C-alpha positions as CSV (number, residue, x, y, z in Angstrom):
1,M,15.6,-94.1,-11.6
2,S,17.8,-91.7,-13.6
3,A,20.3,-92.8,-16.2
4,S,23.3,-92.0,-14.0
5,E,21.9,-94.0,-11.1
6,N,21.3,-97.0,-13.4
7,K,24.9,-96.9,-14.7
8,A,26.3,-96.7,-11.2
9,Q,24.4,-99.8,-10.2
10,Q,25.6,-101.8,-13.2
11,R,29.3,-101.2,-12.8
12,P,31.0,-104.3,-11.3
13,R,32.9,-103.7,-8.1
14,P,36.6,-104.7,-7.8
15,Q,37.2,-107.8,-5.7
16,V,40.2,-109.2,-4.0
17,V,41.0,-112.5,-5.7
18,A,44.4,-113.7,-4.5
19,G,44.4,-112.2,-1.0
20,V,48.0,-110.9,-1.3
21,S,48.6,-107.3,-0.2
22,M,50.2,-104.8,-2.5
23,R,53.0,-104.3,0.1
24,D,53.8,-108.0,-0.1
25,L,53.9,-108.0,-3.9
26,L,56.2,-105.0,-3.9
27,A,58.5,-106.5,-1.3
28,A,58.7,-109.8,-3.3
29,G,59.6,-107.9,-6.5
30,A,62.3,-105.9,-4.7
31,A,63.7,-109.0,-3.2
32,A,63.8,-110.8,-6.5
33,N,65.5,-107.7,-8.1
34,V,68.2,-107.8,-5.4
35,I,68.8,-111.5,-5.7
36,S,68.9,-111.5,-9.5
37,T,71.3,-108.5,-9.8
38,P,74.9,-109.5,-10.0
39,P,77.3,-107.7,-7.6
40,R,79.2,-104.7,-9.0
41,L,82.9,-104.9,-9.5
42,P,84.8,-102.2,-7.6
43,D,85.8,-99.2,-9.6
44,P,89.4,-99.5,-10.9
45,E,90.4,-96.1,-9.4
46,A,89.1,-97.1,-5.9
47,A,90.7,-100.5,-6.1
48,G,94.1,-99.0,-7.0
49,A,94.0,-96.4,-4.3
50,S,93.2,-98.9,-1.5
51,A,96.0,-101.2,-2.7
52,D,98.6,-98.3,-2.7
53,Q,97.8,-97.3,0.8
54,G,99.2,-100.5,2.3
55,H,102.5,-100.4,0.4
56,R,105.2,-97.8,-0.1
57,K,106.4,-97.3,-3.6
58,A,110.1,-97.8,-4.2
59,A,112.1,-94.6,-4.9
């Protein structure tokens, strides 16, 4: 056996331990991020513009 063949045989192979797919792990992380992020307050400019549309200003 050559030295390169001997090294290839000694390397351990990766094994699945938990049995959870990467897609499930990423989806769980994304869901946790959405749940733990507080909702954004509306922009003051956008909130003022929508309030003014329903009412006329006095002259």
